[in-house]
N, C-alpha and C positions, 0 to 999 in steps of 0.2 A: 364600809364599815372598817375600821383597821383591824388586821388577825388577831392582835394581842387583845383588843378590847372583848372581840367577840370570843374569845376564846375564855378570857377571864368571867364573862356575862353567861356563858352556855356552860360554864364549870359550877356556877354557883347552885346550890340547894334554893329551892324555889315551894314556894305554897302554892296548892290549887288557885289558878286563877289570877296569880300574879304575873306582871307584864313581864314578858322575857326580858326585854330593855330595861328595867330596874335593877338598877346596882345596889343590891342586898348590904355587900359590905360597907361603902359608901352612904350609903342611904339616900339617893340621890338619882335620878333619869340618867340611864348611860349615855341615850341620844337626845339631852337637852336642849342643843342649838336645832337641831333636825327634828323635834318631836313634831306629829302630826296636830292640827288643830284641836280634837277633841281633848288630847293632854294638857295644850295649853289653856282649856276652858275648864278644867278639872279641878272642881274645888270652889269654884267661885259661881256656880249657876245649882239652883234648887235640886236639880235633876244628877248632878253629879259632885254629891258633898265628899268630901273628904273626912275622914272620920277623927283625923288629927285636930284639923279646925273648922268643925261645922259652921262656925259662925262668921266664915268667910264666905260662904253659901247665900248672898242676898241678891244675885242678879235672878233673872226669871228663867224658864226652861232654855235648854242649850237648842238650837237648830244649825246643824252639820251646813255649813258652806261647801268644802271640799268635796269633793268626790271621794268617798268612802274604798278603801283598796281590799277591804277583807275585815274580820272581826277577830278580837283578841278575846279568848276564852283558854280553856283549860285544854283545848284541843291543838293551841297554836303554839308548838315548839317550835325550837332551832334545825329540827330538819326539815321542817318547811321550807326552809332557804336555799 
């Protein structure tokens, strides 16, 4: 990740549980082109509903096919990298 982008994302205030890669100033994913599979599926499956557009969640439950590298949580911070 380019240093400038990382610093921009790292210095943004966050709500607990917000993905550290979410760019709150631009209201978009900061790693959109490289986002993991679960992020690509978010909003389109009944168990990954987005509060902004819940009507898009028409697919059945999501099953991960990529090997998970960890879990996003309120404990997953920039200092973890």
